[in-house]
MMTF fields as JSON, N, C-alpha, C and O atoms, coordinates in Angstrom:
{
  "mmtfVersion": "1.0.0",
  "mmtfProducer": "UNKNOWN",
  "numBonds": 415,
  "numAtoms": 416,
  "numGroups": 104,
  "numChains": 1,
  "numModels": 1,
  "chainsPerModel": [1],
  "groupsPerChain": [104],
  "chainIdList": ["A"],
  "bondAtomList": [4, 2, 8, 6, 12, 10, 16, 14, 20, 18, 24, 22, 28, 26, 32, 30, 36, 34, 40, 38, 44, 42, 48, 46, 52, 50, 56, 54, 60, 58, 64, 62, 68, 66, 72, 70, 76, 74, 80, 78, 84, 82, 88, 86, 92, 90, 96, 94, 100, 98, 104, 102, 108, 106, 112, 110, 116, 114, 120, 118, 124, 122, 128, 126, 132, 130, 136, 134, 140, 138, 144, 142, 148, 146, 152, 150, 156, 154, 160, 158, 164, 162, 168, 166, 172, 170, 176, 174, 180, 178, 184, 182, 188, 186, 192, 190, 196, 194, 200, 198, 204, 202, 208, 206, 212, 210, 216, 214, 220, 218, 224, 222, 228, 226, 232, 230, 236, 234, 240, 238, 244, 242, 248, 246, 252, 250, 256, 254, 260, 258, 264, 262, 268, 266, 272, 270, 276, 274, 280, 278, 284, 282, 288, 286, 292, 290, 296, 294, 300, 298, 304, 302, 308, 306, 312, 310, 316, 314, 320, 318, 324, 322, 328, 326, 332, 330, 336, 334, 340, 338, 344, 342, 348, 346, 352, 350, 356, 354, 360, 358, 364, 362, 368, 366, 372, 370, 376, 374, 380, 378, 384, 382, 388, 386, 392, 390, 396, 394, 400, 398, 404, 402, 408, 406, 412, 410],
  "bondOrderList": [1, 1, 1, 1, 1, 1, 1, 1, 1, 1, 1, 1, 1, 1, 1, 1, 1, 1, 1, 1, 1, 1, 1, 1, 1, 1, 1, 1, 1, 1, 1, 1, 1, 1, 1, 1, 1, 1, 1, 1, 1, 1, 1, 1, 1, 1, 1, 1, 1, 1, 1, 1, 1, 1, 1, 1, 1, 1, 1, 1, 1, 1, 1, 1, 1, 1, 1, 1, 1, 1, 1, 1, 1, 1, 1, 1, 1, 1, 1, 1, 1, 1, 1, 1, 1, 1, 1, 1, 1, 1, 1, 1, 1, 1, 1, 1, 1, 1, 1, 1, 1, 1, 1],
  "groupList": [{"groupName": "MET", "atomNameList": ["N", "CA", "C", "O"], "elementList": ["N", "C", "C", "O"], "formalChargeList": [0, 0, 0, 0], "bondAtomList": [1, 0, 2, 1, 3, 2], "bondOrderList": [1, 1, 2], "singleLetterCode": "M", "chemCompType": "L-PEPTIDE LINKING"}, {"groupName": "LYS", "atomNameList": ["N", "CA", "C", "O"], "elementList": ["N", "C", "C", "O"], "formalChargeList": [0, 0, 0, 0], "bondAtomList": [1, 0, 2, 1, 3, 2], "bondOrderList": [1, 1, 2], "singleLetterCode": "K", "chemCompType": "L-PEPTIDE LINKING"}, {"groupName": "PHE", "atomNameList": ["N", "CA", "C", "O"], "elementList": ["N", "C", "C", "O"], "formalChargeList": [0, 0, 0, 0], "bondAtomList": [1, 0, 2, 1, 3, 2], "bondOrderList": [1, 1, 2], "singleLetterCode": "F", "chemCompType": "L-PEPTIDE LINKING"}, {"groupName": "CYS", "atomNameList": ["N", "CA", "C", "O"], "elementList": ["N", "C", "C", "O"], "formalChargeList": [0, 0, 0, 0], "bondAtomList": [1, 0, 2, 1, 3, 2], "bondOrderList": [1, 1, 2], "singleLetterCode": "C", "chemCompType": "L-PEPTIDE LINKING"}, {"groupName": "VAL", "atomNameList": ["N", "CA", "C", "O"], "elementList": ["N", "C", "C", "O"], "formalChargeList": [0, 0, 0, 0], "bondAtomList": [1, 0, 2, 1, 3, 2], "bondOrderList": [1, 1, 2], "singleLetterCode": "V", "chemCompType": "L-PEPTIDE LINKING"}, {"groupName": "LEU", "atomNameList": ["N", "CA", "C", "O"], "elementList": ["N", "C", "C", "O"], "formalChargeList": [0, 0, 0, 0], "bondAtomList": [1, 0, 2, 1, 3, 2], "bondOrderList": [1, 1, 2], "singleLetterCode": "L", "chemCompType": "L-PEPTIDE LINKING"}, {"groupName": "ALA", "atomNameList": ["N", "CA", "C", "O"], "elementList": ["N", "C", "C", "O"], "formalChargeList": [0, 0, 0, 0], "bondAtomList": [1, 0, 2, 1, 3, 2], "bondOrderList": [1, 1, 2], "singleLetterCode": "A", "chemCompType": "L-PEPTIDE LINKING"}, {"groupName": "PRO", "atomNameList": ["N", "CA", "C", "O"], "elementList": ["N", "C", "C", "O"], "formalChargeList": [0, 0, 0, 0], "bondAtomList": [1, 0, 2, 1, 3, 2], "bondOrderList": [1, 1, 2], "singleLetterCode": "P", "chemCompType": "L-PEPTIDE LINKING"}, {"groupName": "THR", "atomNameList": ["N", "CA", "C", "O"], "elementList": ["N", "C", "C", "O"], "formalChargeList": [0, 0, 0, 0], "bondAtomList": [1, 0, 2, 1, 3, 2], "bondOrderList": [1, 1, 2], "singleLetterCode": "T", "chemCompType": "L-PEPTIDE LINKING"}, {"groupName": "TYR", "atomNameList": ["N", "CA", "C", "O"], "elementList": ["N", "C", "C", "O"], "formalChargeList": [0, 0, 0, 0], "bondAtomList": [1, 0, 2, 1, 3, 2], "bondOrderList": [1, 1, 2], "singleLetterCode": "Y", "chemCompType": "L-PEPTIDE LINKING"}, {"groupName": "GLN", "atomNameList": ["N", "CA", "C", "O"], "elementList": ["N", "C", "C", "O"], "formalChargeList": [0, 0, 0, 0], "bondAtomList": [1, 0, 2, 1, 3, 2], "bondOrderList": [1, 1, 2], "singleLetterCode": "Q", "chemCompType": "L-PEPTIDE LINKING"}, {"groupName": "ILE", "atomNameList": ["N", "CA", "C", "O"], "elementList": ["N", "C", "C", "O"], "formalChargeList": [0, 0, 0, 0], "bondAtomList": [1, 0, 2, 1, 3, 2], "bondOrderList": [1, 1, 2], "singleLetterCode": "I", "chemCompType": "L-PEPTIDE LINKING"}, {"groupName": "ASP", "atomNameList": ["N", "CA", "C", "O"], "elementList": ["N", "C", "C", "O"], "formalChargeList": [0, 0, 0, 0], "bondAtomList": [1, 0, 2, 1, 3, 2], "bondOrderList": [1, 1, 2], "singleLetterCode": "D", "chemCompType": "L-PEPTIDE LINKING"}, {"groupName": "GLU", "atomNameList": ["N", "CA", "C", "O"], "elementList": ["N", "C", "C", "O"], "formalChargeList": [0, 0, 0, 0], "bondAtomList": [1, 0, 2, 1, 3, 2], "bondOrderList": [1, 1, 2], "singleLetterCode": "E", "chemCompType": "L-PEPTIDE LINKING"}, {"groupName": "ASN", "atomNameList": ["N", "CA", "C", "O"], "elementList": ["N", "C", "C", "O"], "formalChargeList": [0, 0, 0, 0], "bondAtomList": [1, 0, 2, 1, 3, 2], "bondOrderList": [1, 1, 2], "singleLetterCode": "N", "chemCompType": "L-PEPTIDE LINKING"}, {"groupName": "GLY", "atomNameList": ["N", "CA", "C", "O"], "elementList": ["N", "C", "C", "O"], "formalChargeList": [0, 0, 0, 0], "bondAtomList": [1, 0, 2, 1, 3, 2], "bondOrderList": [1, 1, 2], "singleLetterCode": "G", "chemCompType": "PEPTIDE LINKING"}, {"groupName": "SER", "atomNameList": ["N", "CA", "C", "O"], "elementList": ["N", "C", "C", "O"], "formalChargeList": [0, 0, 0, 0], "bondAtomList": [1, 0, 2, 1, 3, 2], "bondOrderList": [1, 1, 2], "singleLetterCode": "S", "chemCompType": "L-PEPTIDE LINKING"}, {"groupName": "ARG", "atomNameList": ["N", "CA", "C", "O"], "elementList": ["N", "C", "C", "O"], "formalChargeList": [0, 0, 0, 0], "bondAtomList": [1, 0, 2, 1, 3, 2], "bondOrderList": [1, 1, 2], "singleLetterCode": "R", "chemCompType": "L-PEPTIDE LINKING"}, {"groupName": "HIS", "atomNameList": ["N", "CA", "C", "O"], "elementList": ["N", "C", "C", "O"], "formalChargeList": [0, 0, 0, 0], "bondAtomList": [1, 0, 2, 1, 3, 2], "bondOrderList": [1, 1, 2], "singleLetterCode": "H", "chemCompType": "L-PEPTIDE LINKING"}],
  "groupTypeList": [0, 1, 1, 2, 3, 3, 4, 4, 5, 6, 0, 5, 7, 5, 8, 6, 2, 6, 9, 10, 11, 12, 4, 13, 1, 10, 5, 14, 15, 5, 16, 11, 12, 9, 14, 6, 9, 12, 8, 12, 16, 12, 11, 6, 8, 11, 10, 4, 14, 14, 9, 15, 16, 8, 12, 4, 8, 3, 1, 4, 4, 2, 14, 14, 15, 7, 13, 6, 7, 17, 8, 17, 14, 11, 13, 4, 6, 6, 15, 1, 18, 1, 14, 6, 8, 6, 1, 2, 14, 17, 16, 11, 11, 1, 0, 17, 11, 1, 5, 8, 3, 8, 7, 1],
  "groupIdList": [1, 2, 3, 4, 5, 6, 7, 8, 9, 10, 11, 12, 13, 14, 15, 16, 17, 18, 19, 20, 21, 22, 23, 24, 25, 26, 27, 28, 29, 30, 31, 32, 33, 34, 35, 36, 37, 38, 39, 40, 41, 42, 43, 44, 45, 46, 47, 48, 49, 50, 51, 52, 53, 54, 55, 56, 57, 58, 59, 60, 61, 62, 63, 64, 65, 66, 67, 68, 69, 70, 71, 72, 73, 74, 75, 76, 77, 78, 79, 80, 81, 82, 83, 84, 85, 86, 87, 88, 89, 90, 91, 92, 93, 94, 95, 96, 97, 98, 99, 100, 101, 102, 103, 104],
  "secStructList": [7, 2, 2, 2, 2, 2, 2, 2, 2, 2, 2, 4, 4, 4, 7, 7, 7, 7, 7, 3, 3, 3, 3, 3, 3, 3, 7, 6, 6, 7, 7, 3, 3, 3, 3, 3, 3, 7, 1, 1, 1, 1, 3, 3, 3, 3, 3, 3, 3, 3, 7, 1, 1, 1, 7, 3, 3, 3, 3, 3, 3, 3, 3, 7, 1, 1, 1, 7, 7, 3, 3, 3, 3, 3, 3, 3, 7, 6, 6, 7, 3, 3, 3, 3, 3, 3, 3, 7, 1, 1, 7, 7, 1, 3, 3, 3, 3, 3, 3, 3, 3, 3, 3, 7],
  "xCoordList": [0.741, 0.174, 0.868, 0.519, 2.0, 2.824, 3.538, 3.924, 3.738, 4.484, 3.387, 3.64, 2.225, 1.025, 0.774, 0.522, 0.837, 0.528, 1.981, 1.812, 3.174, 4.315, 4.186, 4.246, 4.029, 3.679, 2.755, 2.98, 1.574, 0.487, 0.846, 0.537, 1.592, 2.237, 3.364, 3.618, 3.931, 5.148, 4.416, 4.789, 3.484, 2.719, 2.231, 2.166, 1.771, 0.853, 1.492, 0.866, 2.905, 3.183, 3.236, 3.392, 3.133, 2.892, 1.414, 1.364, 0.262, -0.75, -1.022, -0.933, -1.405, -1.612, -3.179, -4.011, -3.476, -5.064, -4.972, -4.188, -5.926, -6.225, -7.137, -7.894, -7.424, -8.59, -9.643, -9.498, -10.631, -11.705, -11.574, -11.284, -11.916, -12.159, -13.464, -14.093, -14.069, -15.4, -15.195, -14.463, -15.886, -15.447, -16.921, -17.792, -17.039, -18.052, -17.661, -16.686, -18.418, -18.185, -18.878, -19.984, -18.877, -19.526, -18.821, -17.931, -19.303, -18.488, -19.17, -18.634, -20.243, -20.703, -20.97, -20.76, -21.421, -21.43, -20.226, -20.251, -19.095, -17.98, -17.359, -17.541, -16.824, -16.284, -14.938, -13.812, -15.267, -14.19, -14.114, -15.212, -13.211, -13.152, -12.082, -11.247, -12.137, -11.218, -10.807, -11.604, -9.658, -9.292, -8.563, -7.725, -8.766, -8.624, -8.143, -8.666, -6.792, -6.15, -5.018, -4.253, -4.966, -4.213, -2.597, -2.172, -1.793, -0.639, 0.31, 1.275, -0.086, 0.577, -0.433, -1.59, -0.03, -1.039, -1.374, -2.371, -0.559, -0.738, -0.977, -1.072, -1.025, -1.075, -2.058, -2.153, -2.983, -4.076, -3.7, -3.217, -4.132, -3.983, -5.128, -5.746, -5.538, -6.608, -5.867, -5.022, -6.262, -5.861, -7.209, -8.139, -7.241, -8.277, -7.974, -6.947, -9.029, -8.683, -9.666, -10.799, -9.244, -10.054, -10.495, -9.57, -11.455, -11.874, -12.698, -13.193, -12.799, -13.41, -12.568, -11.45, -12.989, -12.307, -12.173, -11.817, -12.355, -11.938, -11.298, -11.723, -10.226, -9.519, -10.54, -11.519, -10.093, -10.811, -9.971, -8.762, -10.577, -9.889, -10.488, -11.458, -9.907, -10.512, -10.119, -8.929, -11.174, -10.564, -11.069, -12.182, -9.761, -9.793, -9.819, -8.724, -10.659, -10.472, -10.15, -10.928, -9.304, -9.155, -9.441, -8.996, -10.167, -10.792, -10.242, -10.647, -9.402, -9.247, -9.965, -9.736, -10.778, -11.577, -10.994, -10.945, -10.47, -9.92, -8.995, -9.055, -8.174, -7.296, -7.691, -8.841, -7.368, -7.685, -7.685, -6.686, -8.774, -8.683, -7.714, -7.466, -7.258, -6.223, -6.786, -7.304, -6.548, -7.128, -6.129, -5.05, -6.33, -5.611, -6.369, -7.365, -5.645, -6.223, -5.475, -4.32, -6.045, -5.243, -5.942, -7.156, -5.056, -5.748, -5.274, -4.111, -6.601, -6.323, -6.635, -7.671, -5.565, -5.886, -6.674, -6.671, -7.331, -8.171, -7.567, -6.585, -7.947, -7.127, -6.258, -5.884, -5.769, -4.81, -5.037, -6.253, -4.296, -4.573, -3.646, -2.444, -3.99, -3.244, -3.456, -4.478, -2.423, -2.479, -2.709, -2.107, -3.65, -3.321, -3.286, -4.171, -2.316, -1.86, -1.947, -1.683, -2.35, -2.225, -1.9, -2.435, -0.826, -0.073, -0.68, -0.913, -1.143, -1.501, -0.435, 0.402, -0.704, 0.041, -0.066, 0.907, -1.313, -1.949, -2.145, -2.29, -2.137, -2.485, -3.962, -4.677, -4.567, -5.683, -6.578, -6.172, -7.732, -8.688, -9.68, -9.757, -10.409, -11.311, -11.15, -11.158, -10.994, -10.644, -12.053, -12.85, -12.332, -13.493, -12.608, -11.702, -13.025, -12.461, -13.818, -14.777, -13.6, -14.628, -13.967, -12.99, -14.457, -13.914, -14.851, -15.895, -14.526, -15.324, -14.575, -13.515, -15.321, -14.283, -15.394, -16.604, -14.7, -15.313, -14.466, -13.344, -15.217, -14.511, -13.549, -13.967, -12.512, -11.792, -12.03, -11.462],
  "yCoordList": [-1.285, -0.029, 1.25, 2.265, 1.197, 2.246, 2.564, 3.704, 1.473, 1.921, 2.445, 3.43, 1.888, 2.274, 3.917, 4.712, 4.168, 5.522, 6.303, 7.186, 6.034, 6.757, 6.932, 8.026, 5.859, 6.032, 7.135, 7.966, 6.923, 7.902, 9.281, 10.095, 9.562, 10.947, 11.424, 12.617, 10.585, 10.699, 11.448, 12.503, 10.697, 10.893, 12.132, 12.734, 12.857, 14.209, 15.057, 15.494, 15.404, 16.581, 16.187, 17.07, 15.103, 14.763, 14.963, 14.942, 15.142, 15.667, 17.129, 17.936, 17.471, 18.611, 18.92, 18.098, 20.148, 20.398, 21.638, 22.578, 21.473, 22.512, 23.353, 22.8, 24.791, 25.605, 25.439, 24.726, 26.02, 26.043, 27.366, 28.386, 27.151, 28.395, 28.72, 27.679, 29.662, 30.055, 31.282, 32.269, 30.967, 31.901, 32.447, 31.684, 33.632, 34.421, 34.993, 35.744, 34.726, 35.037, 35.908, 35.378, 37.038, 37.922, 37.981, 38.8, 36.918, 36.798, 37.625, 37.696, 38.193, 38.867, 38.28, 38.953, 37.062, 36.218, 36.01, 35.959, 35.877, 35.645, 34.132, 33.503, 33.818, 32.28, 32.256, 32.159, 32.366, 32.247, 31.013, 30.577, 30.454, 29.346, 29.702, 30.591, 29.105, 29.352, 28.279, 27.345, 28.189, 27.249, 27.786, 28.643, 27.38, 28.313, 27.19, 26.079, 27.698, 26.522, 27.094, 27.948, 26.617, 27.051, 26.826, 25.702, 27.721, 27.38, 27.109, 26.346, 27.821, 27.592, 27.867, 28.145, 27.799, 28.149, 29.553, 29.867, 30.637, 31.82, 32.442, 33.645, 31.712, 32.048, 31.373, 30.151, 32.165, 31.871, 32.415, 33.476, 31.246, 31.54, 31.143, 30.143, 31.86, 31.515, 31.667, 32.533, 30.756, 30.957, 30.997, 30.236, 32.104, 32.443, 32.107, 32.39, 31.444, 30.742, 31.631, 31.787, 32.286, 33.005, 31.944, 31.681, 31.481, 30.409, 31.303, 30.722, 32.729, 33.272, 33.999, 33.556, 34.986, 35.347, 36.781, 37.37, 37.647, 38.945, 38.941, 38.286, 39.8, 39.97, 40.529, 41.222, 40.061, 40.499, 41.229, 41.012, 42.073, 42.418, 42.131, 42.785, 41.203, 40.852, 41.416, 41.611, 41.748, 42.097, 40.998, 40.473, 40.671, 39.606, 39.971, 40.457, 39.989, 40.429, 38.991, 38.046, 39.069, 38.151, 38.358, 39.376, 37.513, 38.144, 36.913, 35.753, 37.311, 36.378, 36.425, 35.544, 37.321, 37.733, 38.764, 39.887, 38.519, 39.726, 40.937, 42.149, 40.253, 41.027, 41.963, 41.626, 43.119, 43.699, 43.08, 42.406, 43.074, 42.241, 42.817, 44.009, 41.821, 42.142, 41.947, 40.918, 43.269, 43.083, 43.049, 43.583, 42.481, 42.159, 42.355, 41.735, 43.351, 43.438, 42.668, 43.007, 41.56, 41.179, 41.12, 40.959, 41.267, 41.257, 39.9, 39.543, 39.179, 37.94, 38.047, 38.474, 37.59, 37.634, 36.48, 35.346, 36.809, 35.673, 34.251, 34.29, 33.04, 31.954, 31.775, 30.603, 32.513, 32.423, 32.325, 32.315, 32.228, 32.188, 32.796, 32.598, 33.425, 34.157, 33.698, 33.141, 33.975, 33.67, 34.831, 35.821, 34.93, 35.875, 35.519, 34.831, 35.937, 35.551, 36.422, 37.617, 35.854, 36.889, 36.264, 35.279, 37.096, 36.608, 37.248, 38.429, 36.632, 37.002, 36.716, 35.815, 37.721, 37.761, 36.409, 35.809, 36.089, 34.922, 33.634, 33.695, 32.487, 31.367, 31.529, 31.938, 31.125, 31.243, 30.014, 28.853, 30.404, 29.286, 29.103, 28.016, 30.132, 30.177, 31.374, 32.568, 30.823, 31.971, 32.396, 31.536, 33.838, 34.085, 34.923, 35.703, 34.625, 35.385, 35.714, 34.98, 37.089, 37.666, 37.982, 38.731, 37.439, 37.573, 38.001, 37.371, 39.453, 40.152, 40.397, 41.022, 39.715, 39.98, 40.753, 40.525, 41.727, 42.495, 42.335, 41.836, 42.844, 42.402, 43.833, 44.975, 43.571, 44.991, 45.766, 46.858],
  "zCoordList": [0.035, -0.087, 0.081, -0.523, 1.027, 0.791, -0.4, -0.655, -1.207, -2.671, -3.583, -4.276, -3.639, -4.241, -3.903, -4.809, -3.026, -2.389, -2.971, -3.812, -2.599, -3.375, -5.015, -5.577, -5.582, -7.005, -7.538, -8.418, -6.731, -6.852, -6.81, -7.681, -5.648, -5.525, -6.376, -6.538, -6.835, -7.608, -9.125, -9.637, -9.531, -10.911, -10.806, -11.878, -9.606, -9.743, -10.647, -11.613, -10.412, -11.321, -12.793, -13.637, -13.09, -14.668, -15.153, -16.383, -14.587, -14.767, -14.937, -14.012, -16.336, -16.911, -16.916, -17.301, -16.464, -16.435, -17.402, -17.27, -18.416, -19.431, -18.964, -18.165, -19.202, -18.682, -19.626, -20.619, -19.39, -20.478, -20.957, -20.331, -22.566, -23.2, -23.697, -23.886, -23.961, -24.313, -25.601, -25.528, -26.519, -27.56, -28.087, -28.506, -28.014, -28.678, -29.687, -29.648, -30.917, -32.08, -32.891, -33.005, -33.587, -34.515, -35.738, -35.964, -36.71, -37.987, -39.118, -40.224, -38.871, -39.977, -41.35, -42.359, -41.404, -42.561, -43.32, -44.549, -42.594, -43.592, -43.304, -42.262, -44.097, -44.049, -43.222, -43.709, -41.845, -40.943, -40.082, -39.736, -39.725, -38.872, -37.553, -37.723, -36.483, -35.447, -34.684, -34.595, -34.066, -33.002, -32.075, -32.353, -30.895, -29.479, -28.907, -28.815, -28.422, -27.205, -26.446, -26.893, -25.38, -24.324, -24.45, -24.184, -24.795, -25.017, -23.705, -23.741, -22.577, -21.287, -20.227, -20.542, -18.919, -17.934, -17.885, -17.236, -18.592, -18.506, -20.093, -20.338, -20.77, -22.232, -22.872, -22.75, -23.701, -24.45, -26.09, -26.485, -26.786, -28.328, -29.087, -28.723, -30.204, -31.18, -32.476, -32.705, -33.277, -34.754, -35.476, -35.207, -36.572, -37.302, -38.673, -39.291, -39.095, -40.776, -41.531, -41.075, -42.79, -43.495, -44.76, -45.529, -44.974, -46.003, -47.176, -48.142, -47.014, -48.193, -49.216, -49.482, -49.754, -50.963, -50.704, -51.724, -49.56, -49.332, -47.779, -46.827, -47.795, -46.584, -45.657, -45.937, -44.402, -43.132, -42.097, -42.02, -41.318, -40.256, -38.677, -38.295, -37.861, -36.725, -35.522, -35.274, -34.61, -33.239, -32.31, -32.336, -31.245, -30.477, -29.29, -29.006, -28.268, -26.725, -25.792, -25.669, -25.415, -24.333, -23.031, -22.5, -22.342, -21.003, -19.937, -20.018, -19.085, -18.009, -16.736, -15.907, -16.496, -15.408, -14.681, -15.185, -13.385, -12.643, -13.462, -13.258, -14.392, -14.973, -15.885, -16.165, -16.629, -17.814, -18.757, -19.005, -19.62, -20.99, -22.113, -22.3, -22.764, -23.596, -25.135, -25.568, -25.915, -27.234, -28.158, -27.898, -29.24, -30.265, -31.804, -32.175, -32.558, -34.116, -35.039, -35.297, -35.628, -36.859, -38.17, -38.3, -39.158, -40.401, -41.235, -41.426, -41.722, -42.206, -43.798, -44.307, -44.406, -45.883, -46.544, -46.066, -47.632, -48.026, -48.327, -49.069, -47.912, -48.056, -46.84, -46.801, -45.787, -45.1, -43.837, -43.646, -42.647, -41.323, -40.355, -40.531, -39.477, -38.328, -36.935, -36.533, -36.244, -34.515, -33.952, -34.368, -32.868, -31.782, -30.475, -29.966, -29.87, -28.465, -27.353, -27.485, -26.089, -25.101, -23.751, -23.243, -23.222, -21.793, -21.013, -21.269, -19.759, -18.56, -17.348, -17.292, -16.421, -15.176, -14.24, -13.783, -14.069, -13.449, -14.328, -15.549, -13.624, -14.125, -14.33, -13.415, -15.853, -16.366, -15.81, -15.767, -15.43, -14.944, -16.133, -16.706, -16.485, -17.408, -18.477, -18.177, -19.836, -20.775, -21.409, -21.786, -21.513, -22.462, -23.627, -23.332, -24.976, -26.096, -26.812, -27.05, -27.091, -28.092, -29.376, -29.39, -30.492, -31.841, -32.561, -32.733, -33.22, -34.241, -35.208, -35.2, -36.407, -37.95, -38.845, -38.835, -39.63, -40.534, -42.026, -42.11, -43.112, -44.345, -44.638, -44.443, -45.023, -45.104, -46.006, -46.047]
}
């Protein structure tokens, strides 16, 4: 039993917990897709894919809760993709991202 407990305690640092990411999108009828993921415990990233035939300008607002929201403006060419990243001072528990895209 002692060996089992020691093994379980030794494996605890190996487990990683991802935080929840909620994305609120306003795409205005554009052919946009996104992938949001956690890069690190205090860094969030969203990849914006433009499948349309026109260039778009996107505003991304990362909100971690108690810290000030981080705003990123990106331009995504037709048929291309771009990443937007935000680093926070604290570990992220839940990330809320607001993605707003308009034609350029």
